[in-house]
C-alpha positions in Angstrom: 125.5 173.8 209.1 125.7 176.4 211.8 123.5 178.3 214.0 123.2 182.3 213.6 122.7 184.1 216.6 120.0 187.3 217.0 122.2 189.8 215.7 123.7 188.1 213.2 119.9 187.6 211.7 118.8 191.2 212.0 122.0 192.5 210.1 121.3 189.7 207.7 117.7 190.5 207.4 118.5 194.0 207.0 121.2 193.7 204.2 123.9 194.8 206.5 126.8 192.1 205.4 129.1 194.3 206.2 128.9 194.0 209.1 129.8 190.7 209.7 133.2 189.4 209.8 135.0 188.0 206.8 134.9 184.8 208.6 131.5 185.3 208.9 130.3 186.3 205.6 131.8 183.0 203.9 130.4 180.7 206.9 126.8 182.3 205.6 127.9 181.7 202.2 128.9 178.2 202.3 126.9 176.3 205.4 123.3 175.5 205.8 122.1 177.9 208.6 120.1 177.3 211.5 118.5 179.4 214.2 117.1 178.3 217.6 113.4 179.1 218.2 114.8 181.5 220.9 116.1 183.8 218.2 112.9 184.4 216.6 111.6 185.1 220.3 113.6 187.5 221.2 113.8 189.5 217.4 109.7 189.4 218.5 110.5 191.0 221.8 112.8 193.5 220.4 110.3 194.2 217.8 107.5 194.8 220.5 109.7 197.1 222.4 110.2 199.1 219.4 114.1 198.3 219.2 113.2 197.0 215.4 110.7 197.4 213.0 110.0 194.1 212.2 108.3 191.2 213.5 110.6 188.1 213.9 108.5 185.6 212.2 108.7 187.8 209.3 111.9 188.4 209.7 112.6 184.4 209.7 110.6 184.2 206.7 112.3 186.4 204.7 115.8 184.9 205.3 114.3 181.4 205.0 113.0 182.7 201.4 116.6 184.7 200.6 119.4 182.3 202.1 117.7 179.2 203.2 117.5 180.1 206.6 115.4 177.2 209.0 114.3 177.1 212.3 116.1 174.1 214.4 113.5 171.6 215.8 115.2 169.7 218.5 112.4 169.1 221.7 112.3 171.8 223.5 112.8 170.0 227.0 115.9 168.7 225.5 117.0 172.2 224.8 115.9 173.5 228.4 117.9 170.4 230.1 120.9 171.6 228.0 120.7 175.6 228.9 120.4 174.8 232.6 123.9 173.8 232.1 124.5 177.0 230.9 124.5 179.5 234.3 127.8 181.4 232.8 125.1 183.9 231.7 121.8 185.3 233.1 120.6 185.9 229.6 117.8 183.8 228.7 117.6 183.6 224.7 121.5 183.0 224.7 121.4 180.6 227.2 118.9 178.9 224.6 120.9 180.0 222.1 123.8 178.3 222.6 122.3 175.2 224.3 120.8 174.5 220.7 124.2 174.4 218.8 125.6 172.9 222.3 123.5 169.6 221.6 124.6 169.1 218.1 128.0 170.7 218.9 127.8 173.1 216.2 129.8 176.6 215.6 127.4 179.2 216.3 128.3 182.6 214.6 128.0 185.4 217.0 129.8 188.7 218.1 129.2 188.0 221.5 132.8 187.9 223.6 131.2 186.4 226.2 129.3 183.4 224.3 132.6 183.0 222.3 134.7 182.8 225.5 132.4 180.0 226.7 131.3 177.9 223.9 134.2 176.6 221.8 132.2 176.2 218.5 131.1 179.9 218.7 133.2 182.1 216.2 133.1 185.7 214.7 
């Protein structure tokens, strides 16, 4: 199982698989895929600010059907408590996304260099 960062989800939705690294493409094909609920919220934020053209839930619903993407259901208080420990970023979406993966000590596919430096199981 691996978690996906928001940009990875957006690229998969857009059919832009080539934007992923070779390791990322293999991981998407070979693992169960999860996202933090924060990914849904960030996608919705991007939609509302007109940086994307599809609502967050529509993106997730589409990918659930196409590639089996699921939303992680860890309890929010537990995720928020873990997110407090990730003070290396001021981005609340990144804090929640990393916290979600960290609770399960699971890999996170992200191109974000800061996340990859600070969260050892993150990869590109």
